[in-house]
N, C-alpha and C positions, 0 to 999 in steps of 0.2 A: 740195461743197455748203458755202455762206456762211451765217453765221449772226449776225446783225446782232443787236446789244447795247445798249440805252439805259443808260448811267452817269448818275448824277448827284452833282454836288460841290458841296458849300457851301463857302465861305473861312471862313476861321477868323476868331477876334477878332485874333487877333495881326495877320493881314494887314490888316485893316479898318482897325485901331487905328493902325498904322502909315503907312498910305497917307492918312488922315485928317489925322494929325499933317504930312505933306508938302504936304497940301493947306491948312494953317494952321487946320485946323478947329477944333484945341486944341490950340493950340502949347505952352502950359504944361504938357500934360500927359504923361509918360510912365511907361511900366510897369517902366523902369528906374531910377527919379527916386530913389535910396537906394543908398549906398553900398556897393553888393555885395561891391567888393574890399578894404575897408578894414582893413587887418592888425591893426589894434589893439582891435577892438569882437568878441563874437560876438553874435549875435542869430538870430532865425528871422523871416524877412519874409512875409507874406502879400500877393499879389500884387493890384495895383489896380485894382480893377475898371472897366473900359470906362464911361466917363462917355457922355452922351447927346450927341449932337451931329449939327446938320443932313443930311439924305443928299442935299441937292441938293449938297453937297458933290463928290458920287460923279457929277455932270455935267459935272465940270473937264475939259480934253482929258489933264492928265495921268491922272486917274484912268480915261479911257476908255483911255489908252495902256496901264495898269497891268493891266485886265484883261484887257484885249486880247492883250497880252504873254503872262498868266497861262494864258490857255485855249490859247494854241500851244505853251508849253513843256509843261504837262501834258499834251496830246496827245502830244508829243515823247516825254514818257518813257515813258508808257502803249505806244508803238508802237515804241521800240528808235528814234527819230531822233536819235541822239547829235549827227550833225553838226550837226543846227539848235541844239541846246542851246550846243555849244562856240563858233559862231558869234555866237549871242547874248551870250555872256561872252568874248568875246575881247577885250573892253577894260576886263576888272576881272579882277584875281587875288587868289585866297582865303589868308589865314593860318589854317590851321586850328589851332585847339589844342586838342590830346586829350589825356586822362589820367584817371586815376583820381580821384575827388573828393579837395579837401585837399591836390593836389598841386602848386598854385604856376600851374596855369590861370587863376583868376582875374586874379591879377598880372599874368600876361605880356598876356591880352588887354589888360587895363585899359592898360598900356602902351603894347602897340600904336595904342589908339583913340588916347592922347595923340598916340603917334606921328605919325596925321595930322590932328591938331589938333582932336581932339573930346574934350571932357569926358565920362567913362564914365557919370556919373550922370543925363545928359542923353540919350542913347543908349538906346532901346528894349531891353529885358532880352530880350527875342525874339530880337532881332537881333545884340544881343551873346554872350549867356549861353546855359547849357544850357535844352532844353525844345523849344524850335523848331528845326527842324521835329521833330515827335515821331515819329523811327523807332525802330522794336522789331524784335528777331529773333523777335519770332513775328507770323504774320498775323492772329489773331483775339483778340476783346476784347468786352467787357461795356460797354453804354452804358445804365446802371440797370437795367432787370429786361431790358434787348434784349441780345442777340449781334451782333456786326457786324464788316465785314472789316477790320481796321485797316490792311493791307496799301497799299489802296488812299488809306483816308487819309494814309496817309505818305509817299505818291508825290504826290499832292498838296499835301500842305502841304512837302514838296521843291520842287514848283515854285512856290509861294508865296514862299518863302525866296530862291531864285535868283531868281526877277524883283523882290521888293520889297528885298531887299539892294543889288541893282545900282542900280535906282532913286535909293534913299536916298543910297548913297554919292558918287553923281553929281551928287546936289542939294547933298549937307554938306559933301565935301571935294574937295580938287586934284588933279588928275591928275597922276601922277608920272612919274620921269624913265625910268620902262622902259615909258612910256607907257600906264600902265595905272591902274585906282585900288583901292588894299588896300582890302580889305576882310576886318578881324580878325573872327574867331568862334571860343568858344570851343564846343567840342562833344563831348563824354564819351560821346554816343551813336553818333558817328561808326565805333566798332568795329564797332557791328552792320551795318555796310553798306558797309566802307571799301573792298573791293574794287569794290564797284559804283560808287561815289562816283570811284574813280582812273578807271577805264573810262570813266565820263561825261566827266570833264573832261578827261583826255588827259595827256600827258607834258608837264611845264616849264610849269604853266600854274597850279599850286598850290603853297603851303608846307604842310608837316606838321608844326608842333613838340610835341612829346611829351612832357607833363611826367610824371617817374617818383619816388616818395618813399617811403621805408622804410616797411612797414605798422604799426609800434608810433605814430611821429610822425601818421601819416595818423589812425589809430583815436583818438588824444586829441582831434586838430586836427577831426574828425568829430564827438564828443560834445560838442565845447566850443560848436560853431557850432550845435547841434541841441538845446542846453538844458543841458549839464551830464552826466556820468555818472551812470547811473541807481544809485539808493542800493544796490540788491542789486547792482549789476556787471553786469547780465544786460543782452541785448538788447532793447529794446522792442516786441517784435511786435507784442505787442496795441494799441500806440497808437505807431507811428512816429510822429514830430514833425517831420522836415522829409525834403523832398525825396531828400536822401542816406540817410537811411534806408530810405524806402521803396525807393531803388534795390539798396540791401544785402538787403532782403527777398526782391526779384525775383530777383537774382545767385544766392539760396543756394536759392530753391526751383527754378530751373532746373537745380541740380545735385543736384536728389533731394532736396533737405534738407526735413523736412516740418514744418509750423509748430511742433509739440510739440518738435522736435529745436531750432529755432531760440531757442523760448522757454527751453531750458535751457543755451544758450552764453552765454560770456563777452561783456563788448561787444567785446574785441579779438579772442574768437575769431571772432566774426562777421566784423569787418571783415577779417580775415586772410584769412578762406576766402574770402570775396566780391573781393578784390584780389587773391589768385592768380587765379582764374575770369577775373576782367578781364584780365590782363596775357597770362596763356595764350592767350586769343581773341583778344588783339590780333597776339600772334606770328602766327596763322594765318586773319587775317581780309580779308587783301590789301592790309593798308596797305603793305606793303613791296613792292608788285608795280610791276614797272617798276625804274627808277630808284633804288635805297635812298640814294641822295644826298638825294633830295628829303625823307626823313624826318629830322629833327633829333631826336635824344634829348637831353632836359635834366633831367639828376637836381636834385635840390632843393637849393638854395641859391644863393648873390649870384654866383658865378662864372659858373654856367650861365645864370640866368634875369637877371641883369641884363646878362650877354652878350651874348644874343642880341635884346634889346633895343635895347642900344646899336647893335649891327651894322644892325639897320633902320632907325637913326636915322641914321645913316651915310649908309645906301644913300638913304633918303628927303628928305635935307639939313634934317634937323632936330637943331639944336645942344644941345636939354635933356637933362642927366644923368638917366637912370632912375633912379625913385624907390629908396632902400634897400630890400632884401629884410630882413626881420626875422626872428629864428631867435632863437626861446625854447626853451632846455636844460631840456626838463620830461619828456622820455622817461627820465630816470634814476628818477624817482620813480615809473616802472613797471618796475621794473628784472626782476622777476618772468616778464615776457613777450616781455623781450628774445630770449631763446634761441628762444622758437617764430618769432617775427619774424625773426631771421636765417635761421632755417631756410627760411622762405616763400620770404625772397630768395636764396639758397644752388640751391634748387630751381625758380625761374624762372630763374635764371641757368643751370641746365643743360638746362634743358628748351630755352630759347632756343639754346645753343650747338649742343644736337643736330640744330635746323632752320638752321642755320648764322647765326645771329644773336648778336649783342652784347648782352648786359643789363648794365646800366652799374653800378659801384659806386653803394652807396647808405648814405649814413650817418643818424645818427640824428636830423637835424637836421629 
C-alpha cells in the first residue's frame, strides 16, 4: 500500500538574500558585512535585516537554475538519492571548519576565504559562518506558539546551502588545481549530523578541520565576545546575550541540567560542561567515519592554525602569509578554574583514547 504525502517547503531568507546578491539585486549588501573574525575586538552583532528588492530579479536565468537545482537536491536528500547529490557537487570541494565556539574556527575560515581571493567581510555570514543551515540534534521545535517539524526545515536548508554555496563560489572565485572550487565553511553544528554528511558527500571530496581549545581560555573568550563576565560570575541563563550563550544553554539542557541548576552555575562551570558534551559528541558523531586522515585536528595556537592556512595557500598557489594568530595570556587571571579545566581535558583525552582516537594536548593559550 502506497501513501502519497504532499510536503511544502519555504526557502529561507538566507537563500533568497544570497541569490539576490548573485543577481546584483543589492550588491552592496551582505549579512556578513562586519568583521566577525577580528581578533582585536569584542562585540555583539545583530543580523542585518534583509532589504527590499525587486522580485523580478528571480526571473533571471541564474535564479531559475538555482530554484530548479534546489528542488532537485532537496528531493534527493529526502529520498536518499545521494549519488545525484555527489554528482551535483563533483566540481566543488568543501573545507568544513568544525569546533566549539571560540576555538579558532573564525580565524581559519577567514584565512581560507582570503586564500581563494575573497574578503571575508563581503561574504554572506550565512555562507561563511555558523547558523545556516540550521541543523540540530532534535527533530521538533516551536515557531511562536506553534510546534513544527524542524527536521524537515533542516534538510531543506541543507539543500539550500549546497546549492547556493556552489553557485556563489563558482561565480566569485577561480577553479583551482584539483579542478574544483574550494568552499570554506565554519560549521559548529556539523557535529549534529557529521556521519550523515560524510555518507552524503563521500570519501575524499571534503576536508574536515577541527579546532580545539582548552576550556578555560575558551570560556574567557566566550564571555568577552558576549559582553563581559557578569558581575556575579554566574552564567546569564535568564538573558543569554549571544548565539554562543544560547548554544551553551541548549547543550546543558540536552544533558539534563535544569534551568534552575544552570542559573546557579558559574560562567566557567557552564562552559566547561558544554565543552565536555560537545567534544564527547564529536568523538561518536561519525566525523571520523571512513578515512580518519580526512580529519585534521588543530589545537589552538599559531603553529596549527597558521600552519593549516599556509598549507592551503601553497596548494592553491596563493603566496600571501597567513595573518598572525593573536595569543592573550589571560588564563592566569582565573587560576582558580585551571584545575577543573585541566580535569575536563584529561577526561576527554581518556574518552577519546577508549574509542581509538587521539585527543591533542591543549595549552592555556
